Backbone of each chain as nested JSON, in Angstrom:
{
  "chains": [
    {"id": "A", "residues": [
      {"number": 1, "name": "MET", "atoms": {"N": [79.479, 18.16, 63.574], "CA": [78.331, 17.082, 63.187], "C": [77.915, 17.072, 61.711]}},
      {"number": 2, "name": "SER", "atoms": {"N": [77.897, 16.448, 60.755], "CA": [77.569, 16.434, 59.26], "C": [76.015, 16.044, 59.475]}},
      {"number": 3, "name": "VAL", "atoms": {"N": [74.992, 16.891, 58.78], "CA": [73.964, 16.696, 58.629], "C": [73.674, 16.223, 57.235]}},
      {"number": 4, "name": "PRO", "atoms": {"N": [72.92, 15.069, 57.221], "CA": [72.94, 14.489, 55.766], "C": [71.826, 15.451, 54.808]}},
      {"number": 5, "name": "LEU", "atoms": {"N": [72.054, 15.966, 53.716], "CA": [71.185, 16.767, 52.926], "C": [70.548, 16.039, 51.695]}},
      {"number": 6, "name": "PRO", "atoms": {"N": [69.369, 16.546, 51.461], "CA": [68.773, 15.903, 50.477], "C": [69.5, 15.929, 49.354]}},
      {"number": 7, "name": "PRO", "atoms": {"N": [69.649, 15.061, 48.394], "CA": [70.279, 15.305, 46.96], "C": [70.041, 16.17, 46.238]}},
      {"number": 8, "name": "GLY", "atoms": {"N": [70.871, 17.072, 45.661], "CA": [70.425, 18.316, 44.891], "C": [70.516, 19.579, 45.504]}},
      {"number": 9, "name": "ALA", "atoms": {"N": [70.681, 19.49, 46.996], "CA": [70.629, 20.545, 47.786], "C": [72.292, 21.167, 48.159]}},
      {"number": 10, "name": "THR", "atoms": {"N": [72.226, 22.486, 47.831], "CA": [73.886, 22.956, 47.867], "C": [74.059, 23.152, 49.369]}},
      {"number": 11, "name": "GLY", "atoms": {"N": [73.231, 23.812, 50.098], "CA": [73.404, 24.14, 51.442], "C": [72.227, 24.189, 52.092]}},
      {"number": 12, "name": "LEU", "atoms": {"N": [72.236, 24.189, 53.806], "CA": [71.017, 24.233, 54.517], "C": [70.244, 25.325, 54.442]}},
      {"number": 13, "name": "GLU", "atoms": {"N": [70.864, 26.361, 53.624], "CA": [70.045, 27.614, 53.718], "C": [69.001, 27.702, 52.714]}},
      {"number": 14, "name": "ASN", "atoms": {"N": [68.997, 27.294, 51.699], "CA": [67.818, 27.249, 50.762], "C": [67.455, 25.776, 50.237]}},
      {"number": 15, "name": "ILE", "atoms": {"N": [66.831, 25.362, 50.819], "CA": [66.244, 23.623, 50.602], "C": [64.906, 23.61, 50.405]}},
      {"number": 16, "name": "ASP", "atoms": {"N": [64.499, 23.541, 49.21], "CA": [63.037, 23.516, 48.375], "C": [62.245, 22.41, 49.545]}},
      {"number": 17, "name": "PRO", "atoms": {"N": [61.093, 23.012, 49.693], "CA": [60.189, 22.03, 50.729], "C": [59.803, 20.546, 49.757]}},
      {"number": 18, "name": "ASP", "atoms": {"N": [59.746, 20.797, 48.613], "CA": [59.461, 19.721, 47.769], "C": [60.945, 18.439, 47.58]}},
      {"number": 19, "name": "GLN", "atoms": {"N": [62.027, 18.938, 47.835], "CA": [63.237, 18.125, 48.125], "C": [62.861, 17.718, 49.493]}},
      {"number": 20, "name": "ILE", "atoms": {"N": [62.684, 18.236, 50.451], "CA": [62.723, 17.585, 51.655], "C": [61.761, 16.669, 51.551]}},
      {"number": 21, "name": "LYS", "atoms": {"N": [60.385, 16.593, 50.936], "CA": [59.539, 15.489, 50.729], "C": [60.024, 14.451, 50.113]}},
      {"number": 22, "name": "THR", "atoms": {"N": [60.636, 14.625, 48.905], "CA": [61.307, 13.629, 48.171], "C": [62.206, 12.877, 48.915]}},
      {"number": 23, "name": "PHE", "atoms": {"N": [63.07, 13.539, 49.783], "CA": [64.183, 13.203, 50.568], "C": [63.456, 11.999, 51.845]}},
      {"number": 24, "name": "LYS", "atoms": {"N": [62.297, 12.77, 52.335], "CA": [61.412, 11.937, 53.429], "C": [61.176, 10.688, 52.882]}},
      {"number": 25, "name": "ASP", "atoms": {"N": [60.538, 10.831, 51.58], "CA": [59.887, 9.56, 50.898], "C": [61.026, 8.709, 50.778]}},
      {"number": 26, "name": "PHE", "atoms": {"N": [62.362, 9.098, 50.239], "CA": [63.371, 8.31, 50.204], "C": [63.579, 7.64, 51.287]}},
      {"number": 27, "name": "LEU", "atoms": {"N": [64.078, 8.249, 52.396], "CA": [64.135, 7.566, 53.821], "C": [63.125, 6.735, 54.26]}},
      {"number": 28, "name": "ILE", "atoms": {"N": [61.649, 7.042, 53.834], "CA": [60.951, 5.983, 54.645], "C": [60.883, 4.856, 53.533]}},
      {"number": 29, "name": "SER", "atoms": {"N": [61.125, 4.779, 52.251], "CA": [61.409, 3.519, 51.574], "C": [62.505, 2.836, 51.824]}},
      {"number": 30, "name": "TYR", "atoms": {"N": [63.635, 3.378, 52.412], "CA": [64.685, 2.891, 52.846], "C": [64.673, 2.159, 54.206]}},
      {"number": 31, "name": "ASN", "atoms": {"N": [63.936, 2.756, 54.938], "CA": [63.441, 1.744, 56.038], "C": [62.701, 0.623, 55.967]}},
      {"number": 32, "name": "LYS", "atoms": {"N": [61.634, 0.733, 54.925], "CA": [60.875, -0.05, 54.862], "C": [61.415, -1.305, 53.925]}},
      {"number": 33, "name": "LEU", "atoms": {"N": [62.487, -0.834, 53.39], "CA": [63.329, -1.804, 52.366], "C": [64.236, -2.75, 53.338]}},
      {"number": 34, "name": "THR", "atoms": {"N": [64.657, -2.02, 54.373], "CA": [65.662, -2.661, 55.311], "C": [64.8, -3.854, 55.931]}},
      {"number": 35, "name": "GLU", "atoms": {"N": [63.419, -3.26, 56.658], "CA": [62.748, -4.053, 57.26], "C": [62.408, -5.206, 56.627]}},
      {"number": 36, "name": "LEU", "atoms": {"N": [61.927, -5.156, 55.493], "CA": [61.654, -6.339, 54.63], "C": [62.539, -7.478, 54.326]}},
      {"number": 37, "name": "CYS", "atoms": {"N": [63.694, -6.659, 53.794], "CA": [65.238, -7.916, 53.568], "C": [65.446, -8.444, 54.531]}},
      {"number": 38, "name": "PHE", "atoms": {"N": [65.631, -7.71, 55.692], "CA": [65.982, -8.297, 57.121], "C": [65.302, -9.541, 57.512]}},
      {"number": 39, "name": "THR", "atoms": {"N": [63.72, -9.157, 57.291], "CA": [62.91, -10.096, 57.979], "C": [62.98, -11.392, 57.025]}},
      {"number": 40, "name": "ASP", "atoms": {"N": [62.958, -11.191, 55.847], "CA": [62.957, -12.376, 54.777], "C": [64.317, -12.866, 54.605]}},
      {"number": 41, "name": "CYS", "atoms": {"N": [65.577, -12.398, 54.982], "CA": [66.679, -12.99, 54.723], "C": [67.442, -13.409, 55.873]}},
      {"number": 42, "name": "ILE", "atoms": {"N": [67.246, -12.678, 57.235], "CA": [68.102, -12.877, 58.257], "C": [67.325, -13.402, 59.463]}},
      {"number": 43, "name": "SER", "atoms": {"N": [67.783, -15.13, 59.657], "CA": [66.919, -15.597, 60.562], "C": [67.752, -16.533, 61.374]}},
      {"number": 44, "name": "ASP", "atoms": {"N": [69.099, -16.326, 61.208], "CA": [69.912, -17.401, 62.039], "C": [70.773, -16.237, 62.963]}},
      {"number": 45, "name": "PHE", "atoms": {"N": [70.296, -16.354, 64.12], "CA": [71.003, -15.583, 65.173], "C": [71.918, -16.558, 66.346]}},
      {"number": 46, "name": "THR", "atoms": {"N": [72.633, -17.425, 65.707], "CA": [73.638, -18.296, 66.376], "C": [75.149, -17.394, 66.244]}},
      {"number": 47, "name": "SER", "atoms": {"N": [75.151, -16.5, 65.293], "CA": [76.19, -15.989, 65.11], "C": [75.909, -14.45, 64.54]}},
      {"number": 48, "name": "ARG", "atoms": {"N": [77.0, -13.631, 65.302], "CA": [76.946, -12.326, 64.996], "C": [77.289, -11.796, 63.371]}},
      {"number": 49, "name": "SER", "atoms": {"N": [78.037, -12.466, 62.986], "CA": [78.496, -11.926, 61.533], "C": [77.341, -12.419, 60.45]}},
      {"number": 50, "name": "ILE", "atoms": {"N": [77.507, -11.286, 59.366], "CA": [76.681, -11.5, 58.307], "C": [77.29, -12.62, 57.404]}},
      {"number": 51, "name": "LYS", "atoms": {"N": [76.355, -13.891, 57.325], "CA": [76.777, -14.968, 56.15], "C": [77.024, -14.404, 54.875]}},
      {"number": 52, "name": "GLY", "atoms": {"N": [77.898, -15.109, 54.127], "CA": [77.855, -14.705, 52.424], "C": [76.205, -14.864, 51.791]}},
      {"number": 53, "name": "LYS", "atoms": {"N": [75.525, -15.975, 52.54], "CA": [74.534, -16.149, 51.723], "C": [73.324, -15.146, 52.28]}},
      {"number": 54, "name": "GLU", "atoms": {"N": [73.365, -14.82, 53.354], "CA": [72.748, -13.824, 53.757], "C": [72.912, -12.605, 53.358]}},
      {"number": 55, "name": "GLU", "atoms": {"N": [73.785, -11.678, 53.04], "CA": [74.217, -10.898, 52.292], "C": [73.803, -10.625, 50.988]}},
      {"number": 56, "name": "LYS", "atoms": {"N": [74.107, -11.886, 50.176], "CA": [73.272, -12.079, 48.824], "C": [72.012, -11.891, 48.715]}},
      {"number": 57, "name": "CYS", "atoms": {"N": [71.309, -12.545, 49.637], "CA": [69.994, -12.476, 49.871], "C": [69.421, -10.958, 49.843]}},
      {"number": 58, "name": "ALA", "atoms": {"N": [69.895, -10.532, 50.829], "CA": [69.506, -9.058, 51.193], "C": [69.78, -8.113, 49.887]}},
      {"number": 59, "name": "LEU", "atoms": {"N": [71.196, -8.236, 49.252], "CA": [71.408, -7.577, 48.19], "C": [70.297, -7.896, 46.854]}},
      {"number": 60, "name": "ASN", "atoms": {"N": [70.282, -9.268, 46.846], "CA": [69.244, -9.421, 45.679], "C": [67.626, -8.968, 46.089]}},
      {"number": 61, "name": "CYS", "atoms": {"N": [67.467, -9.184, 47.429], "CA": [66.226, -8.552, 47.973], "C": [66.154, -7.017, 47.437]}},
      {"number": 62, "name": "LEU", "atoms": {"N": [67.042, -6.32, 47.599], "CA": [67.219, -4.695, 47.418], "C": [66.821, -4.444, 45.783]}},
      {"number": 63, "name": "GLU", "atoms": {"N": [67.673, -5.456, 45.279], "CA": [67.548, -4.85, 43.547], "C": [66.089, -5.45, 43.116]}},
      {"number": 64, "name": "LYS", "atoms": {"N": [65.618, -6.783, 43.539], "CA": [64.34, -7.125, 43.259], "C": [63.16, -6.11, 43.674]}},
      {"number": 65, "name": "PHE", "atoms": {"N": [63.37, -5.685, 44.952], "CA": [62.419, -4.541, 45.323], "C": [62.269, -3.246, 44.385]}},
      {"number": 66, "name": "LEU", "atoms": {"N": [63.618, -2.992, 44.056], "CA": [63.491, -1.777, 43.202], "C": [62.777, -1.946, 41.944]}},
      {"number": 67, "name": "LYS", "atoms": {"N": [63.232, -3.214, 41.197], "CA": [62.447, -3.562, 39.987], "C": [61.084, -3.817, 40.029]}},
      {"number": 68, "name": "VAL", "atoms": {"N": [60.824, -4.283, 41.185], "CA": [59.011, -4.706, 41.678], "C": [58.453, -3.126, 41.585]}},
      {"number": 69, "name": "ASN", "atoms": {"N": [59.234, -2.155, 42.547], "CA": [58.265, -1.097, 42.569], "C": [58.394, -0.327, 41.421]}},
      {"number": 70, "name": "GLN", "atoms": {"N": [59.563, -0.361, 40.378], "CA": [59.275, 0.228, 39.33], "C": [58.293, -0.279, 38.285]}},
      {"number": 71, "name": "ARG", "atoms": {"N": [58.007, -1.587, 38.441], "CA": [56.783, -2.225, 37.273], "C": [55.748, -1.931, 37.948]}},
      {"number": 72, "name": "ILE", "atoms": {"N": [55.598, -1.68, 39.337], "CA": [54.222, -1.422, 39.842], "C": [53.782, 0.205, 39.521]}},
      {"number": 73, "name": "SER", "atoms": {"N": [54.718, 0.975, 39.588], "CA": [54.836, 2.435, 39.259], "C": [54.4, 2.557, 37.817]}},
      {"number": 74, "name": "GLN", "atoms": {"N": [54.88, 1.509, 36.867], "CA": [54.349, 1.697, 35.262], "C": [53.065, 1.316, 35.251]}},
      {"number": 75, "name": "ARG", "atoms": {"N": [52.452, 0.184, 35.83], "CA": [51.185, -0.254, 35.828], "C": [50.506, 0.856, 36.048]}},
      {"number": 76, "name": "PHE", "atoms": {"N": [50.621, 1.337, 37.262], "CA": [49.719, 2.323, 37.964], "C": [49.438, 3.551, 37.127]}},
      {"number": 77, "name": "GLN", "atoms": {"N": [50.717, 3.964, 36.709], "CA": [50.548, 5.028, 35.535], "C": [49.698, 4.936, 34.609]}},
      {"number": 78, "name": "GLU", "atoms": {"N": [49.907, 3.523, 33.914], "CA": [48.994, 3.275, 32.927], "C": [47.363, 3.417, 33.19]}},
      {"number": 79, "name": "PHE", "atoms": {"N": [47.106, 2.973, 34.277], "CA": [45.619, 3.026, 35.013], "C": [45.251, 4.451, 35.106]}},
      {"number": 80, "name": "GLN", "atoms": {"N": [46.11, 5.287, 35.433], "CA": [46.206, 6.924, 35.663], "C": [45.688, 7.431, 34.444]}},
      {"number": 81, "name": "VAL", "atoms": {"N": [46.432, 7.136, 33.567], "CA": [46.213, 7.569, 32.198], "C": [44.724, 7.335, 31.784]}},
      {"number": 82, "name": "LEU", "atoms": {"N": [44.727, 5.909, 31.349], "CA": [43.15, 5.484, 31.097], "C": [42.297, 6.28, 32.04]}},
      {"number": 83, "name": "ALA", "atoms": {"N": [42.271, 6.573, 33.527], "CA": [41.126, 6.958, 33.976], "C": [40.94, 8.754, 33.799]}},
      {"number": 84, "name": "ASN", "atoms": {"N": [42.234, 9.271, 33.486], "CA": [42.258, 10.631, 32.893], "C": [41.285, 10.697, 31.663]}},
      {"number": 85, "name": "GLU", "atoms": {"N": [41.871, 9.978, 30.688], "CA": [41.233, 10.023, 29.298], "C": [39.688, 9.692, 29.409]}},
      {"number": 86, "name": "SER", "atoms": {"N": [39.164, 8.879, 30.416], "CA": [37.808, 8.681, 30.286], "C": [37.112, 9.901, 31.016]}},
      {"number": 87, "name": "ALA", "atoms": {"N": [37.766, 10.227, 31.889], "CA": [37.33, 11.635, 32.66], "C": [36.915, 12.528, 31.779]}},
      {"number": 88, "name": "ILE", "atoms": {"N": [38.148, 13.0, 30.991], "CA": [38.128, 13.844, 29.833], "C": [37.054, 13.772, 29.084]}},
      {"number": 89, "name": "ALA", "atoms": {"N": [37.009, 12.259, 28.483], "CA": [35.983, 12.055, 27.494], "C": [34.479, 12.528, 27.979]}},
      {"number": 90, "name": "ALA", "atoms": {"N": [34.247, 11.814, 29.367], "CA": [33.04, 12.223, 30.049], "C": [32.662, 13.627, 29.977]}},
      {"number": 91, "name": "ALA", "atoms": {"N": [33.702, 14.671, 30.642], "CA": [33.456, 16.121, 30.656], "C": [33.059, 16.551, 29.204]}},
      {"number": 92, "name": "GLN", "atoms": {"N": [33.753, 16.101, 28.064], "CA": [33.277, 16.744, 26.975], "C": [31.959, 16.229, 26.34]}},
      {"number": 93, "name": "LYS", "atoms": {"N": [31.721, 15.125, 26.701], "CA": [30.078, 14.579, 26.39], "C": [29.321, 15.56, 27.228]}},
      {"number": 94, "name": "MET", "atoms": {"N": [29.598, 15.788, 28.47], "CA": [28.653, 16.893, 28.985], "C": [28.415, 18.3, 28.754]}},
      {"number": 95, "name": "GLY", "atoms": {"N": [29.91, 18.425, 28.427], "CA": [29.949, 19.828, 28.051], "C": [29.56, 20.252, 26.415]}},
      {"number": 96, "name": "GLY", "atoms": {"N": [29.613, 19.246, 25.572], "CA": [29.297, 19.322, 24.239], "C": [28.115, 19.184, 23.729]}},
      {"number": 97, "name": "SER", "atoms": {"N": [26.942, 18.635, 24.782], "CA": [25.891, 18.412, 24.246], "C": [24.906, 19.803, 24.301]}}
    ]},
    {"id": "B", "residues": [
      {"number": 1, "name": "MET", "atoms": {"N": [35.203, 33.233, 42.865], "CA": [35.392, 32.659, 43.916], "C": [36.168, 33.31, 44.844]}},
      {"number": 2, "name": "SER", "atoms": {"N": [35.343, 33.259, 46.369], "CA": [36.451, 34.109, 47.169], "C": [37.55, 33.274, 47.753]}},
      {"number": 3, "name": "GLN", "atoms": {"N": [38.343, 34.121, 48.47], "CA": [39.675, 33.605, 48.675], "C": [39.769, 32.238, 49.847]}},
      {"number": 4, "name": "LYS", "atoms": {"N": [38.44, 32.381, 50.445], "CA": [38.015, 31.272, 51.164], "C": [38.127, 29.755, 50.45]}},
      {"number": 5, "name": "GLU", "atoms": {"N": [37.278, 30.249, 49.481], "CA": [36.906, 29.013, 48.616], "C": [38.233, 28.357, 47.746]}},
      {"number": 6, "name": "VAL", "atoms": {"N": [38.899, 29.133, 47.596], "CA": [40.107, 29.028, 46.8], "C": [41.086, 28.081, 47.897]}},
      {"number": 7, "name": "GLN", "atoms": {"N": [41.308, 28.742, 49.079], "CA": [42.088, 28.058, 49.885], "C": [41.652, 26.573, 50.289]}},
      {"number": 8, "name": "ASN", "atoms": {"N": [40.027, 26.37, 50.391], "CA": [39.368, 25.235, 50.83], "C": [39.852, 24.074, 49.589]}},
      {"number": 9, "name": "MET", "atoms": {"N": [39.679, 24.939, 48.404], "CA": [39.825, 23.927, 47.152], "C": [41.232, 23.321, 47.061]}},
      {"number": 10, "name": "GLN", "atoms": {"N": [42.18, 24.281, 47.588], "CA": [43.701, 23.635, 47.565], "C": [43.808, 22.807, 48.749]}},
      {"number": 11, "name": "MET", "atoms": {"N": [43.181, 22.771, 49.811], "CA": [43.224, 21.993, 50.905], "C": [42.821, 20.654, 50.346]}},
      {"number": 12, "name": "ILE", "atoms": {"N": [41.632, 20.828, 49.715], "CA": [41.191, 19.32, 49.365], "C": [41.715, 18.762, 48.253]}},
      {"number": 13, "name": "GLN", "atoms": {"N": [42.589, 19.507, 47.5], "CA": [43.332, 19.015, 46.492], "C": [44.627, 18.191, 47.129]}},
      {"number": 14, "name": "GLU", "atoms": {"N": [45.142, 19.044, 48.19], "CA": [46.143, 18.38, 48.908], "C": [45.995, 17.211, 49.355]}},
      {"number": 15, "name": "LEU", "atoms": {"N": [44.694, 17.218, 49.951], "CA": [44.329, 15.84, 50.834], "C": [44.312, 14.519, 49.677]}},
      {"number": 16, "name": "GLU", "atoms": {"N": [43.4, 15.343, 48.712], "CA": [43.534, 13.873, 47.55], "C": [44.856, 13.337, 47.103]}},
      {"number": 17, "name": "ILE", "atoms": {"N": [45.892, 14.294, 47.021], "CA": [46.904, 13.773, 46.605], "C": [47.683, 13.144, 47.564]}},
      {"number": 18, "name": "GLU", "atoms": {"N": [47.811, 13.62, 48.862], "CA": [48.184, 12.6, 49.927], "C": [47.412, 11.394, 49.963]}},
      {"number": 19, "name": "MET", "atoms": {"N": [45.875, 11.027, 49.854], "CA": [45.449, 9.869, 49.873], "C": [45.863, 9.149, 48.938]}},
      {"number": 20, "name": "MET", "atoms": {"N": [46.057, 9.689, 47.794], "CA": [46.458, 8.659, 46.814], "C": [47.722, 8.198, 46.984]}},
      {"number": 21, "name": "ALA", "atoms": {"N": [48.601, 8.886, 47.531], "CA": [49.985, 8.48, 47.733], "C": [49.764, 7.303, 48.702]}},
      {"number": 22, "name": "ASP", "atoms": {"N": [49.064, 7.849, 50.022], "CA": [49.068, 6.61, 50.81], "C": [48.191, 5.253, 50.15]}},
      {"number": 23, "name": "MET", "atoms": {"N": [47.334, 5.355, 49.161], "CA": [46.814, 4.285, 48.724], "C": [47.981, 3.588, 47.841]}},
      {"number": 24, "name": "TYR", "atoms": {"N": [48.715, 4.416, 47.196], "CA": [49.785, 3.885, 46.281], "C": [50.744, 2.958, 47.135]}},
      {"number": 25, "name": "ASN", "atoms": {"N": [51.272, 3.489, 48.358], "CA": [52.235, 2.924, 49.172], "C": [51.53, 1.433, 49.711]}},
      {"number": 26, "name": "ARG", "atoms": {"N": [50.25, 1.447, 49.926], "CA": [49.347, 0.282, 50.478], "C": [49.236, -0.873, 49.406]}},
      {"number": 27, "name": "LEU", "atoms": {"N": [49.265, -0.28, 47.928], "CA": [48.999, -1.143, 46.891], "C": [50.43, -1.697, 46.657]}},
      {"number": 28, "name": "THR", "atoms": {"N": [51.45, -0.963, 46.771], "CA": [52.813, -1.516, 46.714], "C": [53.141, -2.572, 47.572]}},
      {"number": 29, "name": "ALA", "atoms": {"N": [52.951, -2.394, 49.035], "CA": [53.274, -3.228, 49.878], "C": [52.369, -4.527, 49.555]}},
      {"number": 30, "name": "ALA", "atoms": {"N": [51.058, -4.681, 49.47], "CA": [50.333, -5.584, 49.474], "C": [50.515, -6.414, 48.128]}},
      {"number": 31, "name": "CYS", "atoms": {"N": [51.163, -5.815, 46.882], "CA": [51.21, -6.723, 45.887], "C": [52.835, -7.459, 45.884]}},
      {"number": 32, "name": "HIS", "atoms": {"N": [53.312, -6.553, 46.789], "CA": [54.927, -7.303, 46.825], "C": [54.62, -8.343, 47.864]}},
      {"number": 33, "name": "LYS", "atoms": {"N": [53.931, -8.14, 48.791], "CA": [53.708, -9.296, 49.668], "C": [52.823, -10.613, 49.071]}},
      {"number": 34, "name": "LYS", "atoms": {"N": [52.167, -10.203, 48.199], "CA": [51.32, -11.307, 47.547], "C": [52.058, -11.896, 46.469]}},
      {"number": 35, "name": "CYS", "atoms": {"N": [52.857, -11.107, 46.108], "CA": [53.643, -11.679, 44.56], "C": [55.03, -12.062, 44.772]}},
      {"number": 36, "name": "ILE", "atoms": {"N": [55.738, -11.814, 45.773], "CA": [57.102, -12.27, 45.962], "C": [57.276, -13.047, 47.061]}},
      {"number": 37, "name": "PRO", "atoms": {"N": [57.75, -14.453, 46.602], "CA": [57.899, -15.158, 47.932], "C": [59.211, -14.546, 48.47]}},
      {"number": 38, "name": "PRO", "atoms": {"N": [59.529, -14.839, 49.922], "CA": [60.578, -14.47, 50.582], "C": [61.948, -15.299, 50.377]}},
      {"number": 39, "name": "VAL", "atoms": {"N": [62.363, -15.569, 49.241], "CA": [63.497, -16.261, 48.683], "C": [64.308, -15.412, 47.739]}},
      {"number": 40, "name": "TYR", "atoms": {"N": [65.207, -15.248, 47.783], "CA": [66.045, -14.208, 47.088], "C": [67.259, -14.501, 46.413]}},
      {"number": 41, "name": "GLY", "atoms": {"N": [67.007, -15.867, 45.682], "CA": [68.363, -16.453, 45.225], "C": [68.536, -15.646, 43.795]}},
      {"number": 42, "name": "ASP", "atoms": {"N": [67.855, -14.8, 43.247], "CA": [67.873, -14.137, 42.076], "C": [67.384, -12.751, 42.276]}},
      {"number": 43, "name": "PRO", "atoms": {"N": [68.147, -11.747, 41.628], "CA": [67.773, -10.33, 41.779], "C": [66.586, -10.404, 40.802]}},
      {"number": 44, "name": "GLU", "atoms": {"N": [66.214, -10.859, 39.769], "CA": [65.416, -10.631, 38.709], "C": [63.75, -11.203, 39.102]}},
      {"number": 45, "name": "ILE", "atoms": {"N": [63.069, -10.144, 38.409], "CA": [61.75, -10.668, 38.741], "C": [61.324, -11.794, 37.914]}},
      {"number": 46, "name": "ALA", "atoms": {"N": [60.726, -12.907, 38.306], "CA": [60.591, -13.985, 37.682], "C": [59.178, -14.045, 36.793]}},
      {"number": 47, "name": "LYS", "atoms": {"N": [58.941, -14.419, 35.558], "CA": [57.837, -14.367, 34.83], "C": [56.51, -14.468, 35.433]}},
      {"number": 48, "name": "GLY", "atoms": {"N": [56.268, -15.385, 36.11], "CA": [55.018, -15.555, 37.208], "C": [55.155, -14.398, 37.964]}},
      {"number": 49, "name": "GLU", "atoms": {"N": [55.914, -13.981, 38.763], "CA": [55.624, -12.951, 39.595], "C": [55.412, -11.54, 38.88]}},
      {"number": 50, "name": "ALA", "atoms": {"N": [56.193, -11.319, 37.455], "CA": [55.912, -10.057, 36.812], "C": [54.232, -10.209, 36.508]}},
      {"number": 51, "name": "VAL", "atoms": {"N": [53.73, -11.337, 35.992], "CA": [52.262, -11.525, 35.906], "C": [51.363, -11.302, 36.846]}},
      {"number": 52, "name": "CYS", "atoms": {"N": [51.746, -11.678, 37.87], "CA": [51.053, -11.563, 39.316], "C": [51.108, -10.101, 39.737]}},
      {"number": 53, "name": "ILE", "atoms": {"N": [52.146, -9.285, 39.5], "CA": [52.014, -8.028, 39.887], "C": [50.997, -7.088, 39.032]}},
      {"number": 54, "name": "ASP", "atoms": {"N": [51.412, -7.342, 37.732], "CA": [50.432, -6.781, 36.828], "C": [48.8, -6.956, 37.105]}},
      {"number": 55, "name": "ARG", "atoms": {"N": [48.531, -8.183, 37.493], "CA": [46.868, -8.529, 37.832], "C": [47.014, -7.842, 38.977]}},
      {"number": 56, "name": "CYS", "atoms": {"N": [47.795, -7.752, 39.928], "CA": [47.553, -7.471, 41.476], "C": [47.423, -5.951, 41.313]}},
      {"number": 57, "name": "VAL", "atoms": {"N": [48.155, -5.184, 40.517], "CA": [47.827, -4.008, 40.71], "C": [46.235, -3.444, 40.107]}},
      {"number": 58, "name": "ALA", "atoms": {"N": [46.074, -4.235, 38.818], "CA": [44.769, -3.842, 38.157], "C": [43.574, -4.295, 38.993]}},
      {"number": 59, "name": "LYS", "atoms": {"N": [43.802, -5.586, 39.899], "CA": [42.859, -5.865, 40.993], "C": [42.557, -4.65, 42.194]}},
      {"number": 60, "name": "PHE", "atoms": {"N": [43.925, -4.367, 42.456], "CA": [43.77, -3.458, 43.711], "C": [42.939, -2.292, 43.169]}},
      {"number": 61, "name": "LEU", "atoms": {"N": [43.271, -1.397, 41.984], "CA": [42.885, -0.306, 41.746], "C": [41.155, -0.712, 41.583]}},
      {"number": 62, "name": "ASP", "atoms": {"N": [40.875, -1.897, 40.813], "CA": [39.457, -2.107, 40.617], "C": [38.737, -2.231, 41.88]}},
      {"number": 63, "name": "ILE", "atoms": {"N": [39.526, -3.075, 42.8], "CA": [38.511, -3.207, 44.079], "C": [38.272, -1.795, 44.798]}},
      {"number": 64, "name": "HIS", "atoms": {"N": [39.582, -0.891, 44.606], "CA": [39.535, 0.537, 45.246], "C": [38.264, 1.124, 44.776]}},
      {"number": 65, "name": "GLU", "atoms": {"N": [38.235, 1.234, 43.508], "CA": [37.003, 1.743, 42.869], "C": [35.592, 1.197, 43.24]}},
      {"number": 66, "name": "ARG", "atoms": {"N": [35.418, -0.2, 43.291], "CA": [34.275, -0.66, 43.549], "C": [33.795, -0.239, 45.398]}},
      {"number": 67, "name": "ILE", "atoms": {"N": [34.843, -0.485, 46.156], "CA": [34.641, -0.03, 47.427], "C": [34.143, 1.505, 47.626]}},
      {"number": 68, "name": "GLY", "atoms": {"N": [34.739, 2.353, 46.754], "CA": [34.432, 3.803, 46.657], "C": [33.273, 3.847, 46.22]}},
      {"number": 69, "name": "LYS", "atoms": {"N": [32.734, 3.172, 45.286], "CA": [31.21, 3.61, 45.142], "C": [30.348, 3.016, 46.001]}},
      {"number": 70, "name": "LYS", "atoms": {"N": [30.545, 1.72, 46.373], "CA": [29.351, 1.277, 47.459], "C": [29.449, 2.277, 48.85]}},
      {"number": 71, "name": "LEU", "atoms": {"N": [30.919, 2.415, 49.022], "CA": [30.703, 3.515, 50.268], "C": [30.077, 4.887, 50.025]}},
      {"number": 72, "name": "GLY", "atoms": {"N": [30.312, 5.305, 48.738], "CA": [29.486, 6.663, 48.414], "C": [28.126, 6.249, 48.429]}},
      {"number": 73, "name": "GLN", "atoms": {"N": [27.54, 4.976, 48.247], "CA": [26.011, 4.716, 48.126], "C": [25.609, 4.553, 49.522]}},
      {"number": 74, "name": "LEU", "atoms": {"N": [26.466, 3.931, 50.264], "CA": [26.192, 3.764, 51.924], "C": [25.928, 5.2, 52.467]}},
      {"number": 75, "name": "SER", "atoms": {"N": [27.139, 6.149, 52.195], "CA": [26.956, 7.354, 52.96], "C": [25.808, 8.186, 52.732]}},
      {"number": 76, "name": "MET", "atoms": {"N": [25.554, 7.949, 51.368], "CA": [24.141, 8.837, 50.69], "C": [22.876, 8.229, 51.355]}},
      {"number": 77, "name": "GLN", "atoms": {"N": [22.888, 6.903, 51.486], "CA": [21.731, 6.274, 52.261], "C": [21.673, 6.798, 53.677]}},
      {"number": 78, "name": "ASP", "atoms": {"N": [22.937, 6.909, 54.568], "CA": [22.771, 7.388, 55.7], "C": [22.357, 8.613, 55.992]}},
      {"number": 79, "name": "GLU", "atoms": {"N": [22.846, 9.488, 54.986], "CA": [22.272, 10.871, 55.048], "C": [21.02, 11.047, 54.865]}},
      {"number": 80, "name": "ALA", "atoms": {"N": [20.34, 10.52, 53.707], "CA": [18.995, 10.195, 53.565], "C": [18.241, 9.977, 54.78]}},
      {"number": 81, "name": "LEU", "atoms": {"N": [18.81, 8.944, 55.453], "CA": [18.02, 8.325, 56.728], "C": [18.038, 9.308, 57.575]}},
      {"number": 82, "name": "LEU", "atoms": {"N": [19.24, 9.908, 57.777], "CA": [19.002, 10.925, 58.835], "C": [18.163, 12.194, 58.651]}},
      {"number": 83, "name": "LYS", "atoms": {"N": [18.068, 12.492, 57.294], "CA": [17.361, 13.76, 57.142], "C": [15.586, 13.562, 57.494]}},
      {"number": 84, "name": "LYS", "atoms": {"N": [15.493, 12.286, 57.501], "CA": [14.019, 11.787, 57.713], "C": [13.562, 12.247, 59.145]}}
    ]}
  ]
}
């Protein structure tokens, strides 16, 4: 049986705990993504097969999800930088006086 | 600092990072739900959706901070009451 390895790992012997964490995060977001796109795109259960429209919807959903996440992460980082800067400024004010 | 103190500090830092990640995941889920309608005719983010996401992230973090402040106040009050 083949065990799926985290990307970048060369063998089972030496896997970095950080890699496992990243891989776990990836799997979690994969599951969330499946849940979201399935709920939003698949609602016809009169047939077993996935229709062209359903597949298109799910693939668009995936692509958009990734873009939305990217955008959110950009905005989040911007706030993070701002918060850090003001924390540093406050610390300097305290230490400088 | 003693070894115990260093250890505790590390634990607190790890917890802070973990909670930050949890907050981030919740933010992502909330803003996706609020800004992206469940119709996927197009894989691009629409203009209005992009603006919505930007505001949603800003507002979420703003509220997070405000609630944190209030929570801090309330727990200080509680502690003061308990000491009486």
